[in-house]
N, C-alpha and C positions, 0 to 999 in steps of 0.2 A: 524606556519614555523618559525614566528621569535622569541616566544618564545623557542623554540627549539636552535635556535641560538646564542640565548642571555643567557640560562640556563649556569651558573656554571659551569665547570669541572669536580669539585668534586664528582658533582651528577649525571658524568652520565657513563657508564660502559668503566673498562678501554684500551679498542681498541676502540672507538671514540675520549675518550680522547687523546690519544698515536695519532691516527692520525689528529687530530685538529691540535698536536703541532706542530708533522714535518711538515704536510702542511704548517703551518708558516713560520716557519725555512726556507723551500721552498721559498717559496712567498717573505723573505725577500730577501733572495740569487739572486732570480731574480731580486725583482726590481733595487738588487743595478747590477745589469748584464745586465740586460736593460736597466737603466737612465746613469751611466754611464759605460763609455768604458773598459776596459780588460786597451791597454797599455796609459797609461798617459803622454807618453813623448810628450815633446816638438816637432813641426815637423815647417820645412822651408813651409809655402804658396807654391812656388814654389823651384827646384834648381837655386840656386845663391841668391834667395830674402834674408831680410833681417828679414821679417814681422813673424814671427813663430805664430804656430795654432795649437791648442789644441783640439781635440775632447771631450774634456768635454767642457759641455755647464753648463754656471747659470743655466736655465730651469729646465736640466737633477737632475741636486743639487738641485731642488727644487720636482722636479718630485720626488725623492730618497728621500726627506725630508720628502714629506708630504705622499707617504706609508708607511715609515715606522711608523710613529707617529700613523697611522690609524691602523695599525695593533695594536701599543704598547697601542691605545685604546680598543681595543676588548679585549686584553690579559691580561689590567689591568683591563675592565669591567668582564671579564667570570675563571680566572686562579687566582693561589698567586701574589702578587708584585714582585716574586725574576725572575717570569715564563718571560714575555715580556724582560727582560733583556737576558735574553741567549738564547729565540726564534727569538727578530728583532734586537737587539743592533748586538750581537757574530756576526754573520755570513756575516753580511758586514764587520765586524770589519777586520776577519780571510782574509777576499776577499780581502781586502782593503793592507791589511800586506802582501799576492803572492803578488801581481801587486806591491808594491812599492821595494819589497824585487830580486822578476825578473825584474825592470827594473831600474838600475840605474841609476840618474840624470846626466845630463851636466857636465864632469870635470871644474867646472868653481869656485867648496869653494866649495858646498852647496849638493855636492853628496853625505857627510854622515850625512845627517839633517834627511832623511825618520824616520827614531825613532821618533823623536820629530813633525812629522807631524801626524804619525799614533798614537800617547799617544792623541795627541790635537784635532785632530779629532772621535778619539774612546771615549776621555773621554764626546764631546761635546754631542755625539751623545747618549751615553750612559746614560747621562743626561738628553736630551729629551727624552726621550722614559721610564725615572724611571717617571719624569715628570708626561707623559701623562697617562701611567699605572695608577700614584698613581692618578691622576684626575677622570680619567673614575671610579675606584674604588671606591670610593667617588659616583657615582651613583646605584650597587649594594642594589638592596632590602633585598638581605637575608645577609646581616654585619647589617644593619636598623633594622630588627629584632631580631637578635642577640643582638644586645647593648640595644636594649627597655626591652625585656627580661629579661636583667640583672640588668637595673634598677630601676624595678618594683618591687614593696615589693612583690609581689605573688614568683616573681623569687629569693625570696634571703630567703624563707624562706623551 
């Protein structure tokens, strides 16, 4: 069973390949929606209070990062290197863009800083996903076999 789950997707039939990819994108969206709340605005903890609270927690961010890195490693191991970016990094980036776009910040001079926040978070997330996918790709046995075949004297003739 684990051999089937870890076999490269290019060797699988196309319905299974695309179903796996759609499931990966859905899992990255679900992880974002579960770990980070949709409304990112700070709110007073009680009416008239100066202490603001946000529904986003550090544990939620760490859980989201862990889930996305595991998904990136899985798709880096099973698929081409560009797929983890499209399946794992892009859906949370789109959801974050929509969330930041629909919830303007407080009128304190930083209300228009959301594009920089989105760009920085997206770049950081995409880089982490790309690195995790590239590291997992090093453990693919089919790539090692192909490289050994190219370097062998019998493979040159």
